[in-house]
N, C-alpha and C positions, 0 to 999 in steps of 0.2 A: 301229517295230514294226508289222507289217501289221494292220490293224484287223479284217479279215475272218477271218484264219486264226490270229491271235495269235502268228504267228512273226516272228522278227527279220528285218528287211530284210537283203539281202546287202550287203556292202561293195562300193563301185564297183570295177570291175576296170580302169578306165582313168581317169587323173586328169591333165588337161592334157597329153594324148597319151602319158603314161607308163603302161604296163601294170603293174599291181600285183596281188598276191594279197591275200587277206583279212589284216587285220593281226593280228599275234600278239605277246603280250608275257607273258613268264613271268619271275617274280621269286621269289627265296628268302624264306623267312620272315624272314630277318635283313634282307634288303633292304627288306621290307615294314615291319618295325619302324622302320628308318631313315627311311622315307618318312613314316610316321605321326608320328613324333617331330618331324621337321623342319617337317612341315605345321602341327603343334600350336604349335610355337615361333613360326612366322610369323603364325599366327592370333592369338596372345597379343600380339605386337608390334603387329599392326594393330587390336587392341582388338575383335576378331570376337566372335561369339555364344559366351558361356561354356559354354552346353549343348553345342553342337557340339564345342568343345574338349574338353570332359569325355568325350563319346563316343569321339573320336579317341584320348585318352589311355588310356581303358578298353581299346580294341582293342589298342593297342600293349602294354599291361600283359598282356593275355591271350596274345598271341603270345609275349611274353617268358617267361611261365610255361610255355607249351607248348614252347618251344625248350629251356628248362632241364630239363624233364622228359625230352624226347627225347635230349638230349646227356648227360642223367645229371650235370649240373652245377648244384648249388644256387645259387639267387640269393643275393649276399652282402649285399644291403640289406634291412632288416627294415622295411617300410612303417609297421608298427604303432608304431614308434619315432618316426617323423617326422610322423605324422598328428595334429593337435590337434583336440580336441572343440570344437564350435562353441558 
């Protein structure tokens, strides 16, 4: 980020002699959910920060809810039945 203007710096146009445009990556909500769930599983296996894992899972849950509403397909799992009081 440019400190004076607050604008993001432009991506390099040439890397190792190869001219490239600005990077672009677009993924669907389904792909985003998949990425989030896979990341959370890897983080759990590596015993990473539980708070960070919780946030990633919440993000995936929100995307699943948004997808189910948009596709007009109800989610089949009722989380209230599987969550236990502490």
